[in-house]
C-alpha positions in Angstrom: 87.1 101.2 107.7 87.2 102.9 104.3 90.9 103.8 104.2 91.3 101.9 100.9 88.2 103.2 99.3 90.2 104.9 96.5 93.4 102.9 96.3 91.8 99.4 96.6 88.0 99.7 96.8 87.5 95.9 96.8 90.0 95.3 99.8 87.4 94.8 102.5 85.3 92.5 100.3 88.4 90.4 99.5 89.3 90.0 103.1 85.8 89.2 104.2 85.3 86.7 101.4 88.6 85.0 102.2 87.8 84.7 106.0 84.3 83.5 105.3 85.6 80.8 103.0 88.0 79.5 105.7 85.4 79.9 108.5 82.8 77.9 106.5 85.1 74.9 106.5 86.6 75.5 110.0 84.5 77.6 112.5 87.4 77.4 115.0 89.5 79.8 112.8 88.2 82.9 114.6 90.0 82.3 117.9 93.5 82.0 116.3 93.0 85.2 114.4 92.0 87.0 117.6 95.0 85.6 119.4 97.4 86.7 116.6 96.1 90.3 116.9 96.6 90.3 120.7 100.1 88.8 120.5 101.1 91.3 117.8 99.9 94.4 119.7 101.5 93.5 123.0 105.1 93.3 121.6 107.5 96.1 120.7 105.4 98.8 122.5 108.3 101.2 123.1 110.2 104.0 121.4 112.9 102.2 119.6 115.6 103.6 117.2 116.3 101.1 114.5 118.7 101.3 111.6 117.2 100.1 108.4 118.7 99.8 105.0 116.3 101.6 102.7 116.5 102.5 99.0 116.9 105.8 97.3 115.6 105.4 93.8 116.3 107.8 90.9 115.8 107.4 87.2 119.4 106.5 86.8 120.5 104.7 89.9 119.5 102.6 92.9 121.4 103.3 96.1 121.0 102.0 99.5 121.6 104.0 102.7 121.4 103.6 106.4 118.6 105.5 108.0 117.7 105.7 111.7 114.0 105.8 112.4 112.3 106.5 115.7 109.4 104.2 115.9 106.8 103.2 118.6 105.6 99.8 117.5 103.0 97.5 118.9 100.2 96.6 116.4 102.6 96.4 113.5 102.2 92.9 112.0 105.7 91.9 113.4 104.3 88.6 114.7 103.7 87.5 111.1 107.4 87.8 110.1 109.5 84.6 109.7 112.7 84.0 111.5 115.9 84.3 109.5 119.4 82.8 109.8 120.5 85.8 111.9 117.3 86.5 113.8 114.7 84.5 115.8 111.4 86.2 115.2 108.4 86.7 117.5 106.4 83.8 116.0 109.1 81.4 117.1 109.2 82.7 120.7 108.1 80.2 123.3 104.8 81.9 124.0 103.9 82.0 120.3 104.8 78.5 119.2 101.1 77.5 119.3 99.9 80.5 117.3 97.8 79.5 114.3 95.9 81.2 111.5 98.8 82.5 109.5 97.6 80.7 106.4 94.3 82.7 106.4 96.3 86.0 106.4 98.6 84.7 103.7 95.6 83.7 101.5 94.0 87.1 101.9 97.3 88.9 101.3 97.9 86.9 98.1 94.4 87.9 96.8 95.0 91.5 97.7 98.3 91.6 96.0 96.7 90.2 92.9 94.1 93.0 92.8 96.0 95.9 94.4 99.8 95.3 94.5 101.7 96.9 97.3 98.7 98.8 98.7 97.1 97.0 101.6 99.3 96.2 104.6 99.3 92.9 106.4 98.1 94.7 109.6 95.5 96.6 107.7 93.7 93.4 106.8 94.8 91.3 109.7 92.8 93.3 112.2 89.8 93.2 109.9 89.8 89.4 110.1 89.0 89.2 113.8 85.3 90.0 114.1 84.0 92.9 112.1 80.5 92.3 113.2 81.4 93.4 116.7 83.2 96.7 115.9 84.2 99.0 113.1 87.7 98.0 112.0 90.2 100.8 111.6 92.4 100.3 108.5 95.3 102.1 106.9 97.9 100.9 109.5 101.3 100.0 108.1 103.7 97.1 108.8 106.8 97.1 110.9 110.0 95.3 109.8 111.5 94.3 113.1 110.5 91.1 114.9 112.4 89.6 117.9 111.6 86.5 119.9 113.2 88.0 123.0 110.7 90.9 123.0 107.7 88.5 122.7 108.9 86.5 125.6 109.5 89.7 127.6 106.2 91.5 126.9 103.5 88.9 126.4 101.5 88.2 129.7 101.8 84.7 131.0 98.8 82.4 131.4 100.1 81.9 135.0 100.4 85.6 135.8 98.7 87.1 138.9 96.5 90.1 138.8 99.2 92.6 139.7 101.4 91.4 136.8 98.5 91.4 134.4 97.4 94.9 135.3 100.9 96.2 135.0 101.3 94.6 131.6 98.1 96.1 130.3 98.8 99.5 131.9 102.1 99.6 129.9 100.0 99.5 126.8 97.6 102.2 128.0 94.9 99.7 128.8 92.9 99.6 132.1 91.9 96.9 134.5 88.5 96.9 132.9 90.1 96.5 129.5 91.9 93.5 130.9 88.6 92.0 132.1 86.8 92.7 128.8 89.6 91.4 126.5 89.9 88.3 128.6 86.4 87.5 127.2 88.2 86.4 124.0 88.7 83.2 125.9 85.1 82.4 125.2 86.2 80.8 121.9 89.0 78.5 120.9 91.1 75.7 122.5 94.1 75.5 124.8 97.1 73.2 124.9 97.2 71.4 128.3 100.7 72.6 128.9 99.4 76.2 129.2 97.6 75.3 132.4 98.8 71.9 133.6 100.9 73.3 136.4 97.6 74.2 138.0 96.7 70.5 138.1 99.7 68.8 139.6 102.6 71.0 140.7 101.2 74.3 141.6 104.0 76.7 142.4 106.4 73.7 142.3 104.9 72.3 145.5 102.6 69.7 144.1 98.8 69.6 144.4 96.1 71.5 142.6 95.9 75.3 142.4 93.5 76.3 145.2 91.9 79.0 143.0 90.6 76.2 140.7 87.4 74.3 141.4 88.8 70.9 142.5 85.9 69.0 140.8 86.7 70.7 137.5 90.4 70.1 138.1 89.7 66.3 138.2 88.0 66.5 134.8 90.9 68.4 133.3 93.4 65.9 134.8 91.5 63.1 133.0 92.0 65.0 129.7 95.6 66.1 130.2 97.7 63.0 130.5 101.4 63.4 131.3 103.4 63.8 128.1 100.3 64.1 126.0 100.1 67.3 124.0 96.3 67.4 124.0 94.0 70.4 123.7 90.8 71.2 125.4 88.0 73.8 124.8 88.4 77.1 126.7 84.6 76.9 127.3 83.4 73.3 127.2 80.8 72.8 124.4 81.1 76.4 123.2 84.5 76.7 121.6 83.1 78.4 118.4 80.4 80.5 120.0 81.4 84.0 121.1 79.3 84.8 124.2 79.5 85.5 127.9 79.7 81.9 129.1 83.4 82.4 129.8 82.5 84.8 132.7 80.2 82.2 134.2 83.1 79.7 134.3 85.4 82.3 135.8 82.8 83.1 138.5 82.6 79.4 139.3 86.5 79.2 139.5 86.5 77.1 136.3 88.6 79.3 134.0 91.4 77.3 132.4 94.3 79.7 133.1 95.6 81.1 136.4 95.2 84.5 134.6 91.5 83.8 134.3 91.2 83.1 138.0 93.2 86.2 138.7 90.3 88.4 137.5 88.6 87.6 140.8 91.4 89.1 142.8 90.8 92.8 141.9 87.7 94.8 142.6 87.4 96.3 139.1 88.0 93.0 137.2 85.9 91.0 139.6 83.0 93.4 139.4 83.1 93.2 135.6 83.1 89.4 135.7 80.0 89.3 137.9 78.3 92.1 136.0 78.3 89.8 132.9 76.2 87.3 134.7 73.2 89.7 134.9 73.7 92.1 132.0 72.4 91.6 128.4 74.9 89.9 126.2 74.9 92.7 123.6 76.4 95.1 126.2 79.4 92.8 126.4 79.7 92.8 122.6 79.8 96.6 122.7 82.4 96.6 125.5 84.5 94.1 123.6 84.4 96.0 120.4 85.5 99.2 122.1 88.3 97.5 123.9 89.5 95.8 120.7 89.6 99.1 118.9 91.5 100.7 121.8 94.0 97.8 121.8 94.3 98.0 118.0 95.6 101.6 118.4 98.7 100.5 120.5 101.9 101.6 118.8 100.4 101.6 115.2 102.4 102.9 112.2 100.7 105.3 109.8 101.6 107.8 107.2 105.3 107.4 106.2 106.1 105.2 109.1 106.5 101.5 108.5 106.0 99.8 105.1 103.5 97.7 103.1 104.9 94.3 103.1 104.4 92.3 99.8 104.5 89.0 101.7 103.4 89.2 105.3 106.0 86.7 106.4 109.0 88.5 104.8 110.6 91.9 104.9 110.5 93.6 101.5 113.5 93.3 99.3 113.8 96.6 97.5 
């Protein structure tokens, strides 16, 4: 917080007012914004040399040159970029085709550009939109300019992943098994498309039948909601899709988490212990854990200083 105190003192107020406006009309908007942040940070986490065409501007001429930049990108707003004729961007990768909430970020960016042109990055405000009441948001991060669908498909953890794959995926981002258990708590809010978990209901591992790690009685209820060929959605936590709390962990403990990746938390001592600790610990302690884990994840591969850019439109690479 406070990075834009001098350059755009009203930035945080503009973002907060924009999000509050959308939230007042649609309380479900928080979950998509959290998901956008997660899907952004988990992609492009590697040292990559890219060749960018950047301007050299003098008083008398405007020249373009090729410049190689060594970047380590993760949380860089790349998930917000649109695809082009020559490039399929992250947002159009298969795991990201149900992402939502872009319109909230676009609205906030438009308001910021009106007050403080070319000052506040898309990432700098995107993170602030998640849940400032749970943690102090770090601002001042800059935007990347590379977005590839292939990288999203390669790096985003699958909802069908087992605990070994999940832990390896998180470890590659510098996150621990406990971070995995804590950040999975984001599944306390929002909805899921049935196709994200329907293999658990009818053709588990291609053999037919119900995933044995799923409560069979709960599976029957889910089957009644998820008809074949019907692209329906269901609440992650029944009756509580807009309330951020620890009820998610109660479902996981009862083998009623929607995703196989939720059930996987019971297959490692660290993650399992965290799940059951939430059943007897005060809820505010989870909020503190979640805030710390979100800040930690938000530091993965960020661009600061002269690295990256401040995009004028979050969906487009700047045209100099």
